[in-house]
PDBQT receptor file of N, H, CA, C and O in Angstrom, charges set to zero:
ATOM      1  N   MET A   1      21.481  20.915 -11.570  1.00  0.00    +0.000 N 
ATOM      2  CA  MET A   1      20.309  21.708 -11.840  1.00  0.00    +0.000 C 
ATOM      3  C   MET A   1      19.370  20.910 -12.731  1.00  0.00    +0.000 C 
ATOM      4  O   MET A   1      19.813  20.210 -13.642  1.00  0.00    +0.000 OA
ATOM      5  N   ALA A   2      18.096  21.014 -12.472  1.00  0.00    +0.000 N 
ATOM      6  H   ALA A   2      17.736  21.583 -11.732  1.00  0.00    +0.000 HD
ATOM      7  CA  ALA A   2      17.100  20.276 -13.238  1.00  0.00    +0.000 C 
ATOM      8  C   ALA A   2      16.930  20.891 -14.623  1.00  0.00    +0.000 C 
ATOM      9  O   ALA A   2      17.140  22.087 -14.827  1.00  0.00    +0.000 OA
ATOM     10  N   LYS A   3      16.550  20.047 -15.555  1.00  0.00    +0.000 N 
ATOM     11  H   LYS A   3      16.380  19.075 -15.389  1.00  0.00    +0.000 HD
ATOM     12  CA  LYS A   3      16.307  20.530 -16.904  1.00  0.00    +0.000 C 
ATOM     13  C   LYS A   3      15.039  21.383 -16.909  1.00  0.00    +0.000 C 
ATOM     14  O   LYS A   3      14.216  21.295 -15.998  1.00  0.00    +0.000 OA
ATOM     15  N   LYS A   4      14.893  22.196 -17.932  1.00  0.00    +0.000 N 
ATOM     16  H   LYS A   4      15.561  22.268 -18.673  1.00  0.00    +0.000 HD
ATOM     17  CA  LYS A   4      13.751  23.104 -18.003  1.00  0.00    +0.000 C 
ATOM     18  C   LYS A   4      12.433  22.356 -18.142  1.00  0.00    +0.000 C 
ATOM     19  O   LYS A   4      11.454  22.720 -17.489  1.00  0.00    +0.000 OA
ATOM     20  N   GLY A   5      12.380  21.330 -18.966  1.00  0.00    +0.000 N 
ATOM     21  H   GLY A   5      13.174  21.034 -19.497  1.00  0.00    +0.000 HD
ATOM     22  CA  GLY A   5      11.149  20.598 -19.211  1.00  0.00    +0.000 C 
ATOM     23  C   GLY A   5      11.024  19.329 -18.391  1.00  0.00    +0.000 C 
ATOM     24  O   GLY A   5      10.274  18.428 -18.767  1.00  0.00    +0.000 OA
ATOM     25  N   ASP A   6      11.740  19.238 -17.280  1.00  0.00    +0.000 N 
ATOM     26  H   ASP A   6      12.349  19.971 -16.975  1.00  0.00    +0.000 HD
ATOM     27  CA  ASP A   6      11.754  18.017 -16.472  1.00  0.00    +0.000 C 
ATOM     28  C   ASP A   6      10.399  17.802 -15.801  1.00  0.00    +0.000 C 
ATOM     29  O   ASP A   6       9.907  18.688 -15.102  1.00  0.00    +0.000 OA
ATOM     30  N   LYS A   7       9.799  16.642 -16.007  1.00  0.00    +0.000 N 
ATOM     31  H   LYS A   7      10.199  15.922 -16.575  1.00  0.00    +0.000 HD
ATOM     32  CA  LYS A   7       8.483  16.325 -15.458  1.00  0.00    +0.000 C 
ATOM     33  C   LYS A   7       8.553  15.628 -14.106  1.00  0.00    +0.000 C 
ATOM     34  O   LYS A   7       7.529  15.494 -13.436  1.00  0.00    +0.000 OA
ATOM     35  N   ARG A   8       9.733  15.181 -13.689  1.00  0.00    +0.000 N 
ATOM     36  H   ARG A   8      10.565  15.290 -14.233  1.00  0.00    +0.000 HD
ATOM     37  CA  ARG A   8       9.871  14.449 -12.423  1.00  0.00    +0.000 C 
ATOM     38  C   ARG A   8      10.034  15.419 -11.270  1.00  0.00    +0.000 C 
ATOM     39  O   ARG A   8      10.856  16.334 -11.329  1.00  0.00    +0.000 OA
ATOM     40  N   LYS A   9       9.246  15.217 -10.214  1.00  0.00    +0.000 N 
ATOM     41  H   LYS A   9       8.579  14.474 -10.165  1.00  0.00    +0.000 HD
ATOM     42  CA  LYS A   9       9.287  16.061  -9.021  1.00  0.00    +0.000 C 
ATOM     43  C   LYS A   9       9.658  15.213  -7.815  1.00  0.00    +0.000 C 
ATOM     44  O   LYS A   9       9.342  14.024  -7.761  1.00  0.00    +0.000 OA
ATOM     45  N   ILE A  10      10.336  15.832  -6.840  1.00  0.00    +0.000 N 
ATOM     46  H   ILE A  10      10.593  16.798  -6.883  1.00  0.00    +0.000 HD
ATOM     47  CA  ILE A  10      10.678  15.148  -5.598  1.00  0.00    +0.000 C 
ATOM     48  C   ILE A  10       9.505  15.298  -4.640  1.00  0.00    +0.000 C 
ATOM     49  O   ILE A  10       9.007  16.403  -4.425  1.00  0.00    +0.000 OA
ATOM     50  N   VAL A  11       9.064  14.171  -4.062  1.00  0.00    +0.000 N 
ATOM     51  H   VAL A  11       9.470  13.274  -4.237  1.00  0.00    +0.000 HD
ATOM     52  CA  VAL A  11       7.967  14.180  -3.102  1.00  0.00    +0.000 C 
ATOM     53  C   VAL A  11       8.404  13.458  -1.836  1.00  0.00    +0.000 C 
ATOM     54  O   VAL A  11       9.222  12.539  -1.888  1.00  0.00    +0.000 OA
ATOM     55  N   GLY A  12       7.863  13.873  -0.713  1.00  0.00    +0.000 N 
ATOM     56  H   GLY A  12       7.199  14.619  -0.671  1.00  0.00    +0.000 HD
ATOM     57  CA  GLY A  12       8.131  13.218   0.562  1.00  0.00    +0.000 C 
ATOM     58  C   GLY A  12       7.020  12.230   0.862  1.00  0.00    +0.000 C 
ATOM     59  O   GLY A  12       5.880  12.428   0.442  1.00  0.00    +0.000 OA
ATOM     60  N   LEU A  13       7.342  11.172   1.584  1.00  0.00    +0.000 N 
ATOM     61  H   LEU A  13       8.268  11.012   1.926  1.00  0.00    +0.000 HD
ATOM     62  CA  LEU A  13       6.343  10.169   1.959  1.00  0.00    +0.000 C 
ATOM     63  C   LEU A  13       6.160  10.204   3.474  1.00  0.00    +0.000 C 
ATOM     64  O   LEU A  13       7.123  10.049   4.225  1.00  0.00    +0.000 OA
ATOM     65  N   VAL A  14       4.908  10.410   3.922  1.00  0.00    +0.000 N 
ATOM     66  H   VAL A  14       4.126  10.536   3.312  1.00  0.00    +0.000 HD
ATOM     67  CA  VAL A  14       4.579  10.533   5.340  1.00  0.00    +0.000 C 
ATOM     68  C   VAL A  14       3.848   9.287   5.795  1.00  0.00    +0.000 C 
ATOM     69  O   VAL A  14       2.938   8.806   5.119  1.00  0.00    +0.000 OA
ATOM     70  N   SER A  15       4.255   8.760   6.956  1.00  0.00    +0.000 N 
ATOM     71  H   SER A  15       4.994   9.150   7.505  1.00  0.00    +0.000 HD
ATOM     72  CA  SER A  15       3.602   7.601   7.535  1.00  0.00    +0.000 C 
ATOM     73  C   SER A  15       2.208   7.990   8.012  1.00  0.00    +0.000 C 
ATOM     74  O   SER A  15       2.042   9.029   8.650  1.00  0.00    +0.000 OA
ATOM     75  N   GLU A  16       1.209   7.172   7.713  1.00  0.00    +0.000 N 
ATOM     76  H   GLU A  16       1.344   6.327   7.194  1.00  0.00    +0.000 HD
ATOM     77  CA  GLU A  16      -0.153   7.459   8.157  1.00  0.00    +0.000 C 
ATOM     78  C   GLU A  16      -0.336   7.173   9.642  1.00  0.00    +0.000 C 
ATOM     79  O   GLU A  16      -1.192   7.783  10.282  1.00  0.00    +0.000 OA
ATOM     80  N   GLU A  17       0.449   6.260  10.200  1.00  0.00    +0.000 N 
ATOM     81  H   GLU A  17       1.145   5.764   9.680  1.00  0.00    +0.000 HD
ATOM     82  CA  GLU A  17       0.285   5.905  11.606  1.00  0.00    +0.000 C 
ATOM     83  C   GLU A  17       1.078   6.808  12.538  1.00  0.00    +0.000 C 
ATOM     84  O   GLU A  17       0.538   7.287  13.535  1.00  0.00    +0.000 OA
ATOM     85  N   SER A  18       2.347   7.050  12.233  1.00  0.00    +0.000 N 
ATOM     86  H   SER A  18       2.785   6.661  11.423  1.00  0.00    +0.000 HD
ATOM     87  CA  SER A  18       3.176   7.835  13.153  1.00  0.00    +0.000 C 
ATOM     88  C   SER A  18       3.296   9.305  12.738  1.00  0.00    +0.000 C 
ATOM     89  O   SER A  18       3.640  10.142  13.572  1.00  0.00    +0.000 OA
ATOM     90  N   GLY A  19       3.026   9.638  11.487  1.00  0.00    +0.000 N 
ATOM     91  H   GLY A  19       2.746   8.958  10.809  1.00  0.00    +0.000 HD
ATOM     92  CA  GLY A  19       3.092  11.017  11.026  1.00  0.00    +0.000 C 
ATOM     93  C   GLY A  19       4.488  11.506  10.711  1.00  0.00    +0.000 C 
ATOM     94  O   GLY A  19       4.671  12.701  10.475  1.00  0.00    +0.000 OA
ATOM     95  N   GLU A  20       5.489  10.626  10.698  1.00  0.00    +0.000 N 
ATOM     96  H   GLU A  20       5.341   9.656  10.890  1.00  0.00    +0.000 HD
ATOM     97  CA  GLU A  20       6.847  11.046  10.385  1.00  0.00    +0.000 C 
ATOM     98  C   GLU A  20       7.141  10.875   8.906  1.00  0.00    +0.000 C 
ATOM     99  O   GLU A  20       6.587  10.003   8.237  1.00  0.00    +0.000 OA
ATOM    100  N   ARG A  21       8.023  11.725   8.415  1.00  0.00    +0.000 N 
ATOM    101  H   ARG A  21       8.474  12.433   8.959  1.00  0.00    +0.000 HD
ATOM    102  CA  ARG A  21       8.386  11.677   7.003  1.00  0.00    +0.000 C 
ATOM    103  C   ARG A  21       9.823  11.210   6.901  1.00  0.00    +0.000 C 
ATOM    104  O   ARG A  21      10.746  11.958   7.225  1.00  0.00    +0.000 OA
ATOM    105  N   ILE A  22      10.021   9.975   6.450  1.00  0.00    +0.000 N 
ATOM    106  H   ILE A  22       9.271   9.368   6.187  1.00  0.00    +0.000 HD
ATOM    107  CA  ILE A  22      11.344   9.380   6.381  1.00  0.00    +0.000 C 
ATOM    108  C   ILE A  22      11.810   9.254   4.938  1.00  0.00    +0.000 C 
ATOM    109  O   ILE A  22      12.975   9.511   4.633  1.00  0.00    +0.000 OA
ATOM    110  N   TYR A  23      10.914   8.865   4.062  1.00  0.00    +0.000 N 
ATOM    111  H   TYR A  23       9.968   8.656   4.310  1.00  0.00    +0.000 HD
ATOM    112  CA  TYR A  23      11.280   8.522   2.693  1.00  0.00    +0.000 C 
ATOM    113  C   TYR A  23      10.991   9.666   1.729  1.00  0.00    +0.000 C 
ATOM    114  O   TYR A  23      10.034  10.422   1.897  1.00  0.00    +0.000 OA
ATOM    115  N   TYR A  24      11.847   9.771   0.712  1.00  0.00    +0.000 N 
ATOM    116  H   TYR A  24      12.625   9.157   0.575  1.00  0.00    +0.000 HD
ATOM    117  CA  TYR A  24      11.666  10.711  -0.388  1.00  0.00    +0.000 C 
ATOM    118  C   TYR A  24      11.817   9.939  -1.684  1.00  0.00    +0.000 C 
ATOM    119  O   TYR A  24      12.605   8.997  -1.764  1.00  0.00    +0.000 OA
ATOM    120  N   THR A  25      11.067  10.333  -2.695  1.00  0.00    +0.000 N 
ATOM    121  H   THR A  25      10.426  11.098  -2.630  1.00  0.00    +0.000 HD
ATOM    122  CA  THR A  25      11.148   9.674  -3.991  1.00  0.00    +0.000 C 
ATOM    123  C   THR A  25      10.805  10.689  -5.066  1.00  0.00    +0.000 C 
ATOM    124  O   THR A  25      10.373  11.802  -4.767  1.00  0.00    +0.000 OA
ATOM    125  N   THR A  26      10.998  10.302  -6.315  1.00  0.00    +0.000 N 
ATOM    126  H   THR A  26      11.349   9.398  -6.559  1.00  0.00    +0.000 HD
ATOM    127  CA  THR A  26      10.597  11.155  -7.427  1.00  0.00    +0.000 C 
ATOM    128  C   THR A  26       9.448  10.500  -8.158  1.00  0.00    +0.000 C 
ATOM    129  O   THR A  26       9.323   9.275  -8.182  1.00  0.00    +0.000 OA
ATOM    130  N   LYS A  27       8.612  11.328  -8.752  1.00  0.00    +0.000 N 
ATOM    131  H   LYS A  27       8.713  12.323  -8.732  1.00  0.00    +0.000 HD
ATOM    132  CA  LYS A  27       7.526  10.780  -9.553  1.00  0.00    +0.000 C 
ATOM    133  C   LYS A  27       7.315  11.655 -10.775  1.00  0.00    +0.000 C 
ATOM    134  O   LYS A  27       7.560  12.861 -10.745  1.00  0.00    +0.000 OA
ATOM    135  N   ASN A  28       6.865  11.039 -11.832  1.00  0.00    +0.000 N 
ATOM    136  H   ASN A  28       6.666  10.059 -11.856  1.00  0.00    +0.000 HD
ATOM    137  CA  ASN A  28       6.555  11.743 -13.064  1.00  0.00    +0.000 C 
ATOM    138  C   ASN A  28       5.143  12.309 -12.916  1.00  0.00    +0.000 C 
ATOM    139  O   ASN A  28       4.169  11.556 -12.922  1.00  0.00    +0.000 OA
ATOM    140  N   THR A  29       5.030  13.622 -12.784  1.00  0.00    +0.000 N 
ATOM    141  H   THR A  29       5.821  14.233 -12.779  1.00  0.00    +0.000 HD
ATOM    142  CA  THR A  29       3.723  14.243 -12.533  1.00  0.00    +0.000 C 
ATOM    143  C   THR A  29       2.823  14.224 -13.754  1.00  0.00    +0.000 C 
ATOM    144  O   THR A  29       1.608  14.382 -13.629  1.00  0.00    +0.000 OA
ATOM    145  N   GLN A  30       3.390  14.037 -14.915  1.00  0.00    +0.000 N 
ATOM    146  H   GLN A  30       4.377  13.909 -15.016  1.00  0.00    +0.000 HD
ATOM    147  CA  GLN A  30       2.574  13.991 -16.125  1.00  0.00    +0.000 C 
ATOM    148  C   GLN A  30       1.859  12.645 -16.254  1.00  0.00    +0.000 C 
ATOM    149  O   GLN A  30       0.700  12.601 -16.666  1.00  0.00    +0.000 OA
ATOM    150  N   ASN A  31       2.532  11.555 -15.909  1.00  0.00    +0.000 N 
ATOM    151  H   ASN A  31       3.473  11.591 -15.574  1.00  0.00    +0.000 HD
ATOM    152  CA  ASN A  31       1.930  10.228 -16.039  1.00  0.00    +0.000 C 
ATOM    153  C   ASN A  31       1.143   9.818 -14.804  1.00  0.00    +0.000 C 
ATOM    154  O   ASN A  31       0.140   9.114 -14.925  1.00  0.00    +0.000 OA
ATOM    155  N   THR A  32       1.573  10.243 -13.617  1.00  0.00    +0.000 N 
ATOM    156  H   THR A  32       2.387  10.816 -13.519  1.00  0.00    +0.000 HD
ATOM    157  CA  THR A  32       0.934   9.858 -12.364  1.00  0.00    +0.000 C 
ATOM    158  C   THR A  32       0.403  11.114 -11.698  1.00  0.00    +0.000 C 
ATOM    159  O   THR A  32       1.143  11.817 -11.011  1.00  0.00    +0.000 OA
ATOM    160  N   THR A  33      -0.864  11.397 -11.896  1.00  0.00    +0.000 N 
ATOM    161  H   THR A  33      -1.466  10.826 -12.454  1.00  0.00    +0.000 HD
ATOM    162  CA  THR A  33      -1.437  12.628 -11.356  1.00  0.00    +0.000 C 
ATOM    163  C   THR A  33      -1.975  12.443  -9.937  1.00  0.00    +0.000 C 
ATOM    164  O   THR A  33      -2.022  13.408  -9.175  1.00  0.00    +0.000 OA
ATOM    165  N   GLU A  34      -2.381  11.228  -9.565  1.00  0.00    +0.000 N 
ATOM    166  H   GLU A  34      -2.343  10.444 -10.184  1.00  0.00    +0.000 HD
ATOM    167  CA  GLU A  34      -2.900  11.006  -8.212  1.00  0.00    +0.000 C 
ATOM    168  C   GLU A  34      -1.752  10.859  -7.219  1.00  0.00    +0.000 C 
ATOM    169  O   GLU A  34      -0.599  10.664  -7.605  1.00  0.00    +0.000 OA
ATOM    170  N   LYS A  35      -2.087  10.955  -5.928  1.00  0.00    +0.000 N 
ATOM    171  H   LYS A  35      -3.023  11.113  -5.614  1.00  0.00    +0.000 HD
ATOM    172  CA  LYS A  35      -1.058  10.851  -4.890  1.00  0.00    +0.000 C 
ATOM    173  C   LYS A  35      -0.554   9.420  -4.762  1.00  0.00    +0.000 C 
ATOM    174  O   LYS A  35      -1.307   8.461  -4.936  1.00  0.00    +0.000 OA
ATOM    175  N   LEU A  36       0.728   9.296  -4.456  1.00  0.00    +0.000 N 
ATOM    176  H   LEU A  36       1.339  10.075  -4.315  1.00  0.00    +0.000 HD
ATOM    177  CA  LEU A  36       1.318   7.981  -4.229  1.00  0.00    +0.000 C 
ATOM    178  C   LEU A  36       0.942   7.483  -2.838  1.00  0.00    +0.000 C 
ATOM    179  O   LEU A  36       0.829   8.270  -1.898  1.00  0.00    +0.000 OA
ATOM    180  N   ALA A  37       0.751   6.186  -2.716  1.00  0.00    +0.000 N 
ATOM    181  H   ALA A  37       0.843   5.547  -3.480  1.00  0.00    +0.000 HD
ATOM    182  CA  ALA A  37       0.553   5.543  -1.425  1.00  0.00    +0.000 C 
ATOM    183  C   ALA A  37       1.332   4.231  -1.477  1.00  0.00    +0.000 C 
ATOM    184  O   ALA A  37       0.919   3.276  -2.135  1.00  0.00    +0.000 OA
ATOM    185  N   LEU A  38       2.458   4.200  -0.778  1.00  0.00    +0.000 N 
ATOM    186  H   LEU A  38       2.794   4.976  -0.244  1.00  0.00    +0.000 HD
ATOM    187  CA  LEU A  38       3.342   3.043  -0.808  1.00  0.00    +0.000 C 
ATOM    188  C   LEU A  38       3.435   2.420   0.571  1.00  0.00    +0.000 C 
ATOM    189  O   LEU A  38       3.406   3.117   1.586  1.00  0.00    +0.000 OA
ATOM    190  N   ARG A  39       3.546   1.107   0.597  1.00  0.00    +0.000 N 
ATOM    191  H   ARG A  39       3.569   0.541  -0.227  1.00  0.00    +0.000 HD
ATOM    192  CA  ARG A  39       3.704   0.379   1.850  1.00  0.00    +0.000 C 
ATOM    193  C   ARG A  39       5.198   0.176   2.089  1.00  0.00    +0.000 C 
ATOM    194  O   ARG A  39       5.855  -0.562   1.354  1.00  0.00    +0.000 OA
ATOM    195  N   LYS A  40       5.734   0.839   3.127  1.00  0.00    +0.000 N 
ATOM    196  H   LYS A  40       5.200   1.438   3.723  1.00  0.00    +0.000 HD
ATOM    197  CA  LYS A  40       7.162   0.799   3.414  1.00  0.00    +0.000 C 
ATOM    198  C   LYS A  40       7.374   0.520   4.895  1.00  0.00    +0.000 C 
ATOM    199  O   LYS A  40       6.440   0.569   5.695  1.00  0.00    +0.000 OA
ATOM    200  N   TYR A  41       8.623   0.228   5.242  1.00  0.00    +0.000 N 
ATOM    201  H   TYR A  41       9.382   0.188   4.592  1.00  0.00    +0.000 HD
ATOM    202  CA  TYR A  41       8.981  -0.105   6.619  1.00  0.00    +0.000 C 
ATOM    203  C   TYR A  41       9.193   1.166   7.435  1.00  0.00    +0.000 C 
ATOM    204  O   TYR A  41       9.886   2.085   6.999  1.00  0.00    +0.000 OA
ATOM    205  N   SER A  42       8.590   1.212   8.622  1.00  0.00    +0.000 N 
ATOM    206  H   SER A  42       8.026   0.465   8.976  1.00  0.00    +0.000 HD
ATOM    207  CA  SER A  42       8.785   2.313   9.557  1.00  0.00    +0.000 C 
ATOM    208  C   SER A  42       9.684   1.838  10.687  1.00  0.00    +0.000 C 
ATOM    209  O   SER A  42       9.266   0.989  11.474  1.00  0.00    +0.000 OA
ATOM    210  N   PRO A  43      10.907   2.357  10.798  1.00  0.00    +0.000 N 
ATOM    211  CA  PRO A  43      11.797   1.913  11.867  1.00  0.00    +0.000 C 
ATOM    212  C   PRO A  43      11.310   2.317  13.258  1.00  0.00    +0.000 C 
ATOM    213  O   PRO A  43      11.629   1.651  14.243  1.00  0.00    +0.000 OA
ATOM    214  N   LYS A  44      10.548   3.392  13.345  1.00  0.00    +0.000 N 
ATOM    215  H   LYS A  44      10.289   3.933  12.545  1.00  0.00    +0.000 HD
ATOM    216  CA  LYS A  44      10.026   3.830  14.640  1.00  0.00    +0.000 C 
ATOM    217  C   LYS A  44       8.990   2.849  15.171  1.00  0.00    +0.000 C 
ATOM    218  O   LYS A  44       8.994   2.515  16.356  1.00  0.00    +0.000 OA
ATOM    219  N   LEU A  45       8.094   2.383  14.286  1.00  0.00    +0.000 N 
ATOM    220  H   LEU A  45       8.090   2.655  13.324  1.00  0.00    +0.000 HD
ATOM    221  CA  LEU A  45       7.045   1.434  14.675  1.00  0.00    +0.000 C 
ATOM    222  C   LEU A  45       7.497  -0.014  14.530  1.00  0.00    +0.000 C 
ATOM    223  O   LEU A  45       6.869  -0.928  15.065  1.00  0.00    +0.000 OA
ATOM    224  N   ARG A  46       8.600  -0.215  13.797  1.00  0.00    +0.000 N 
ATOM    225  H   ARG A  46       9.110   0.527  13.363  1.00  0.00    +0.000 HD
ATOM    226  CA  ARG A  46       9.166  -1.533  13.533  1.00  0.00    +0.000 C 
ATOM    227  C   ARG A  46       8.179  -2.462  12.829  1.00  0.00    +0.000 C 
ATOM    228  O   ARG A  46       8.053  -3.634  13.183  1.00  0.00    +0.000 OA
ATOM    229  N   LYS A  47       7.482  -1.924  11.828  1.00  0.00    +0.000 N 
ATOM    230  H   LYS A  47       7.584  -0.972  11.540  1.00  0.00    +0.000 HD
ATOM    231  CA  LYS A  47       6.590  -2.719  10.985  1.00  0.00    +0.000 C 
ATOM    232  C   LYS A  47       6.329  -1.959   9.688  1.00  0.00    +0.000 C 
ATOM    233  O   LYS A  47       6.692  -0.790   9.562  1.00  0.00    +0.000 OA
ATOM    234  N   HIS A  48       5.702  -2.629   8.732  1.00  0.00    +0.000 N 
ATOM    235  H   HIS A  48       5.407  -3.579   8.834  1.00  0.00    +0.000 HD
ATOM    236  CA  HIS A  48       5.361  -2.002   7.463  1.00  0.00    +0.000 C 
ATOM    237  C   HIS A  48       4.042  -1.252   7.607  1.00  0.00    +0.000 C 
ATOM    238  O   HIS A  48       3.067  -1.789   8.133  1.00  0.00    +0.000 OA
ATOM    239  N   VAL A  49       4.021  -0.010   7.136  1.00  0.00    +0.000 N 
ATOM    240  H   VAL A  49       4.814   0.425   6.709  1.00  0.00    +0.000 HD
ATOM    241  CA  VAL A  49       2.822   0.822   7.169  1.00  0.00    +0.000 C 
ATOM    242  C   VAL A  49       2.692   1.543   5.831  1.00  0.00    +0.000 C 
ATOM    243  O   VAL A  49       3.617   1.522   5.019  1.00  0.00    +0.000 OA
ATOM    244  N   VAL A  50       1.556   2.174   5.604  1.00  0.00    +0.000 N 
ATOM    245  H   VAL A  50       0.805   2.191   6.264  1.00  0.00    +0.000 HD
ATOM    246  CA  VAL A  50       1.307   2.909   4.368  1.00  0.00    +0.000 C 
ATOM    247  C   VAL A  50       1.866   4.320   4.507  1.00  0.00    +0.000 C 
ATOM    248  O   VAL A  50       1.587   5.015   5.484  1.00  0.00    +0.000 OA
ATOM    249  N   PHE A  51       2.655   4.737   3.522  1.00  0.00    +0.000 N 
ATOM    250  H   PHE A  51       2.882   4.173   2.728  1.00  0.00    +0.000 HD
ATOM    251  CA  PHE A  51       3.196   6.084   3.448  1.00  0.00    +0.000 C 
ATOM    252  C   PHE A  51       2.519   6.788   2.279  1.00  0.00    +0.000 C 
ATOM    253  O   PHE A  51       2.448   6.229   1.184  1.00  0.00    +0.000 OA
ATOM    254  N   THR A  52       2.021   8.007   2.490  1.00  0.00    +0.000 N 
ATOM    255  H   THR A  52       2.080   8.462   3.379  1.00  0.00    +0.000 HD
ATOM    256  CA  THR A  52       1.354   8.760   1.435  1.00  0.00    +0.000 C 
ATOM    257  C   THR A  52       2.197   9.967   1.038  1.00  0.00    +0.000 C 
ATOM    258  O   THR A  52       3.039  10.433   1.805  1.00  0.00    +0.000 OA
ATOM    259  N   GLU A  53       1.961  10.452  -0.146  1.00  0.00    +0.000 N 
ATOM    260  H   GLU A  53       1.277  10.073  -0.769  1.00  0.00    +0.000 HD
ATOM    261  CA  GLU A  53       2.751  11.532  -0.729  1.00  0.00    +0.000 C 
ATOM    262  C   GLU A  53       2.382  12.889  -0.138  1.00  0.00    +0.000 C 
ATOM    263  O   GLU A  53       1.209  13.181   0.095  1.00  0.00    +0.000 OA
ATOM    264  N   THR A  54       3.408  13.718   0.102  1.00  0.00    +0.000 N 
ATOM    265  H   THR A  54       4.360  13.481  -0.087  1.00  0.00    +0.000 HD
ATOM    266  CA  THR A  54       3.236  15.122   0.470  1.00  0.00    +0.000 C 
ATOM    267  C   THR A  54       4.271  15.942  -0.288  1.00  0.00    +0.000 C 
ATOM    268  O   THR A  54       5.082  15.392  -1.033  1.00  0.00    +0.000 OA
ATOM    269  N   LYS A  55       4.241  17.238  -0.101  1.00  0.00    +0.000 N 
ATOM    270  H   LYS A  55       3.582  17.685   0.504  1.00  0.00    +0.000 HD
ATOM    271  CA  LYS A  55       5.261  18.084  -0.706  1.00  0.00    +0.000 C 
ATOM    272  C   LYS A  55       6.596  17.834  -0.031  1.00  0.00    +0.000 C 
ATOM    273  O   LYS A  55       6.645  17.368   1.107  1.00  0.00    +0.000 OA
ATOM    274  N   LYS A  56       7.660  18.136  -0.718  1.00  0.00    +0.000 N 
ATOM    275  H   LYS A  56       7.621  18.515  -1.643  1.00  0.00    +0.000 HD
ATOM    276  CA  LYS A  56       8.996  17.922  -0.165  1.00  0.00    +0.000 C 
ATOM    277  C   LYS A  56       9.320  18.946   0.908  1.00  0.00    +0.000 C 
ATOM    278  O   LYS A  56       9.991  18.605   1.882  1.00  0.00    +0.000 OA
ATOM    279  N   ASN A  57       8.872  20.184   0.770  1.00  0.00    +0.000 N 
ATOM    280  H   ASN A  57       8.327  20.460  -0.022  1.00  0.00    +0.000 HD
ATOM    281  CA  ASN A  57       9.318  21.273   1.630  1.00  0.00    +0.000 C 
ATOM    282  C   ASN A  57       8.308  21.602   2.737  1.00  0.00    +0.000 C 
ATOM    283  O   ASN A  57       7.847  22.740   2.823  1.00  0.00    +0.000 OA
ATOM    284  N   LEU A  58       7.959  20.634   3.575  1.00  0.00    +0.000 N 
ATOM    285  H   LEU A  58       8.334  19.709   3.505  1.00  0.00    +0.000 HD
ATOM    286  CA  LEU A  58       7.027  20.890   4.658  1.00  0.00    +0.000 C 
ATOM    287  C   LEU A  58       7.692  21.453   5.905  1.00  0.00    +0.000 C 
ATOM    288  O   LEU A  58       6.998  21.910   6.814  1.00  0.00    +0.000 OA
ATOM    289  N   GLY A  59       8.979  21.433   5.970  1.00  0.00    +0.000 N 
ATOM    290  H   GLY A  59       9.542  21.062   5.232  1.00  0.00    +0.000 HD
ATOM    291  CA  GLY A  59       9.665  21.869   7.174  1.00  0.00    +0.000 C 
ATOM    292  C   GLY A  59      10.292  20.669   7.832  1.00  0.00    +0.000 C 
ATOM    293  O   GLY A  59      10.989  19.897   7.174  1.00  0.00    +0.000 OA
ATOM    294  N   ARG A  60      10.062  20.494   9.110  1.00  0.00    +0.000 N 
ATOM    295  H   ARG A  60       9.495  21.121   9.644  1.00  0.00    +0.000 HD
ATOM    296  CA  ARG A  60      10.638  19.368   9.833  1.00  0.00    +0.000 C 
ATOM    297  C   ARG A  60       9.993  18.057   9.395  1.00  0.00    +0.000 C 
ATOM    298  O   ARG A  60       9.275  18.020   8.396  1.00  0.00    +0.000 OA
ATOM    299  N   ASN A  61      10.243  16.997  10.130  1.00  0.00    +0.000 N 
ATOM    300  H   ASN A  61      10.826  17.027  10.942  1.00  0.00    +0.000 HD
ATOM    301  CA  ASN A  61       9.662  15.682   9.817  1.00  0.00    +0.000 C 
ATOM    302  C   ASN A  61       8.243  15.576  10.363  1.00  0.00    +0.000 C 
ATOM    303  O   ASN A  61       7.961  14.704  11.185  1.00  0.00    +0.000 OA
ATOM    304  N   GLU A  62       7.380  16.424   9.932  1.00  0.00    +0.000 N 
ATOM    305  H   GLU A  62       7.609  17.132   9.264  1.00  0.00    +0.000 HD
ATOM    306  CA  GLU A  62       6.016  16.425  10.445  1.00  0.00    +0.000 C 
ATOM    307  C   GLU A  62       5.029  16.304   9.294  1.00  0.00    +0.000 C 
ATOM    308  O   GLU A  62       5.279  16.771   8.183  1.00  0.00    +0.000 OA
ATOM    309  N   ALA A  63       3.925  15.679   9.581  1.00  0.00    +0.000 N 
ATOM    310  H   ALA A  63       3.722  15.300  10.484  1.00  0.00    +0.000 HD
ATOM    311  CA  ALA A  63       2.856  15.540   8.597  1.00  0.00    +0.000 C 
ATOM    312  C   ALA A  63       2.071  16.847   8.521  1.00  0.00    +0.000 C 
ATOM    313  O   ALA A  63       2.058  17.610   9.487  1.00  0.00    +0.000 OA
ATOM    314  N   PRO A  64       1.420  17.119   7.397  1.00  0.00    +0.000 N 
ATOM    315  CA  PRO A  64       0.618  18.346   7.298  1.00  0.00    +0.000 C 
ATOM    316  C   PRO A  64      -0.612  18.248   8.190  1.00  0.00    +0.000 C 
ATOM    317  O   PRO A  64      -1.181  17.169   8.360  1.00  0.00    +0.000 OA
ATOM    318  N   LYS A  65      -1.012  19.364   8.749  1.00  0.00    +0.000 N 
ATOM    319  H   LYS A  65      -0.549  20.240   8.611  1.00  0.00    +0.000 HD
ATOM    320  CA  LYS A  65      -2.219  19.408   9.585  1.00  0.00    +0.000 C 
ATOM    321  C   LYS A  65      -3.449  19.451   8.697  1.00  0.00    +0.000 C 
ATOM    322  O   LYS A  65      -3.490  20.207   7.726  1.00  0.00    +0.000 OA
ATOM    323  N   ARG A  66      -4.452  18.646   9.023  1.00  0.00    +0.000 N 
ATOM    324  H   ARG A  66      -4.418  18.033   9.812  1.00  0.00    +0.000 HD
ATOM    325  CA  ARG A  66      -5.683  18.610   8.208  1.00  0.00    +0.000 C 
ATOM    326  C   ARG A  66      -6.811  19.286   8.900  1.00  0.00    +0.000 C 
ATOM    327  O   ARG A  66      -7.916  19.349   8.362  1.00  0.00    +0.000 OA
TER     328      ARG A  66
């Protein structure tokens, strides 16, 4: 169970090219207020692409609709 004053939140990372969410990470929301954008490997595309932060509980492995 998380501590009461815990500032770290779990976030999902969605690929900008394929729209799949493979990676999850934690971030300190107090120090890093903007969205994360990390360059990671996509096994589906077999290359490195930019993954951006979304909420952890979106449902299946789908990107949010804009």
